[in-house]
C-alpha angles and dihedrals in degrees: 000000000000095000091057094048090049092049092046091053091052091050091050090051090049091051091052091048090045089060090061103073112218126207089227097231097138128072115287095248087068088057098042102082099180143002116215127187113222107205142177134194113251128185090274096044138275119348137183111252101170145348123234114208113197111209125192092235141046107276094202112152093016115160091222117168137150091271090062093070140048119203132203109194133171113274114210116221096234127030143133125223112230097183140024111291142051139252107280096028112137112228100185141340128208145156119254139179093229132039093253139098114270120209088201092057098257138302096272092237137057140079097283132089112194119205113193116202139198115277105164099114137095123221124219090234136009117277125224108258093234088060098039092050097040112121138187117181134178129191101222103186142027115283116209116215134172086263097050140271126333108203125220121272121264091210137016121273118223143189087221097296114197097004098117098191098039127097115270119208105233143139124209113173091188092074101029094124099055120111122202128222116193141131091228106047097162115175095335097066133221136235090213146337127295120278111266124209121175129210101021117172121237112207092198097066104009093242134124125239139183109239132206109199120193116206146167122231132195120196119188114259090245095045113152133180096242094051131105118230144186120231127218118192115195120199117196123192114283116293132188127277092253095053112130112225090241088068091057090049091052097044094090140009094250102087091053091049094052092047091050125108088245094060093041092053092045092057092045095049097041101043105018090242128143096242147298126288115208122209124188112184117195104238111194103174131069126233109233116240094248094057106265108143128199125235091260090073091061089051092054091055089054089048090055090051091048093052092045092053097040099046103038098251117181104232091218090068108050112132133189132199132173147148129233107321089011090058092046088056089056094046091050095048091042088057090051094043105044115203092004096122124059088207144346126215108195131187121207092335138161132170135216105208118160139160097223091061102150097072137098123282127168111185093207101021090130093056106029139036107265120246133186088265097049096040107041129165117237127215121191118236115257095185108114092210090071103024107052121196093202143059126222132254124218090277093051095254120142120258114197102181114113096348117150113184092194099053099092097174090053095044097051095042091095096039132110103241130157115191116192122187140149119252093245093063098093097177094054094041093047090051095053091040088056091055092046092052092048092052091047094048097043104040106002095249115145125207108211114219114212114208115202125189105233089206092066121099112279092241090056092049091049091049092051092051094046090051091048097050092045092063119105108256133174089228137047091225116113123189118196120177128185126221114206088010136131128247110276096339107080096071093043088068091061125087091200094070094053089042092054092052098047094049093058125103130200089229088068089061096044092051092046114087118237116239116268094251103110091117134085120296118249132186121244115243090246122042116216110224109176136109092285090064100034117108131202098254127074134214121261090264091054097254118136121263120229127192112252117256109232126216114252110252095024124105144225100258112131091009112137122207118230123284108217129178094215091241119088099280126076122222087200133004129235112286092025121172131200116272112286095025124104136184088217089063093043130252126218140176127255127201135192111252102174144359125210131184110228090190136311090296104048144033132200116216114195120210129191091239139054106271096198111143092033116191109201136165125198132203110283096025113133119258110244125220102235092208098061104010092239125131115261111238115247096007126109138164110276102197138042113234094241140045119193130211134196127233091275092054096252120142114255113224104230142150117216117224103172141013125188143143131263138173092233138032093268140108118254109212112232094006115166118234113272092008128126137048137254140069098291125090108201117208119195123196128221090232134010113278123236092236137033114256113249099164141022138205115203104219100183137028115279118199149168126200091277108026136051122203106195121212112272133197091205114112103228112207 
């Protein structure tokens, strides 16, 4: 790693200079050869623990003390002190023979002065490492040594303080084994280029992109080619395109924990493996809160597969962990890759799965004028590599029967998932409460929520969590909330949460039966509207929102989670349906059963339901604001609902001019769009196609006022 080589060269120079004893007649900055930040990774990310000053002489006998130095350190905007002291306070100063912290208080001789600083605080959000480790230091008085007097500095020394894109001199043993793969290594080096995946689908605009994905990778020190390993992928909240992978590694404590000897031994002893590989992709794009995912998320799935194949990962021991957006990435890919993960450890997460995904949603449309960015269209993936239409048996073979890749509540009901959040995070708590109520209503399965007081001793918190997860439960889902805690950090302090994750196996999930909820959602006859069902957000008119009460014996097919704008007003409530549809009237699913070319200019698509009252949108149609029914300026539909293929499986280049319904596989002259009745959707082309259609891929949701046909990647012939 270039940073380490650079630091090592500087240390070697200092040692050479140190051997030449100076009389100390010049200003101190001429004797301080280098300033190095000594950091560690705390629950809220990397922190400065000490500063190593490299002098050009032996500092034996130096009368160093806190009053000899003045520090200027980065001050985070939001933080809480946990102990007595303040950021920038000097705890102790000593001379050492290596540029490292000494528990004994130094060696008493050597070229290095170590300044230890106060660290007992928690920030409200993680701090970029090149801020947290930025240092300015001044020597403010003479220091007497055995060799003479070292005068005070005339100006501050720095390890490149405030220069965001410059190399900082630092040393963090917690992450020493990570290698970085990026196309823009800068001063922090790279072991190789970024991962490249071509032709990745973007749900937000329906287009394909080539993705370059930077990442960090940790291989165990004793890694060998004939070993068998577990894999942990860690997803942090979205970063910027220029983020170096080292910043993602230092954003939280977790990468250092998983790379530690403790975690490596736990995996070896529990599963008989040879260690744990840690992967930290740099995710730069956000998942939208109604489930539309950018192309980068397809690239990260390919990266997982590449690491699994390259480094001999046992597929029964692939783990995922992430916070906020990072956790939503895992929940989305977990939905699309059923039984892929052995376990997920999530911090402060929610999801936004829904069936009717290709519709308008503006997170803040109530408060702000919608733009193309705030009111995107979403188009479900139809690539079978990402969206599987099967689950796996104990041997890893696909099982197609009854699988529904859009029914999130059904798919995760056999999974090992631990959600941790603090009680003040209403969005995360409301989301998991919604799932708990659905399971309870539909099949009588309760999800017990453990509440831990984050002010208790860590041993007591660990003990409470271990007792909780050891209970016999019908599900593998664990829900731990923290009272008096901090967002995402409280559980990272606790060994029990990491321990739970790394002792899971995918075989547990495969053996565990999914809940019997892969059927349409239905309302209970009586809706419970009390405090147990009330959620934080309110309707647009200010009335409270209650979770829907489901009918016992029904399922979660076609149930849409809530779309919330993260303010105090909901754009749509939990269990929402497209305009014109109603649970009271009944909602069911429709599927394509056959496709038939009428001629070169039309195709009949047969469904297993009456498609009367068809609601269809074609490429180029305006996007409608669902609040007022008016077109949204500058926004239009990006994809047609269907793609057609010839007998050889090649895409037919067509332009759709009309779509309507008929009771037979025949064209109706002069038919109006969306008119007619029957099971056949007739698609007419603007011009005759070169080939006859033999297959179809439905690219967007097609619906009536009583049925929803979700997008499918299956080629129906």
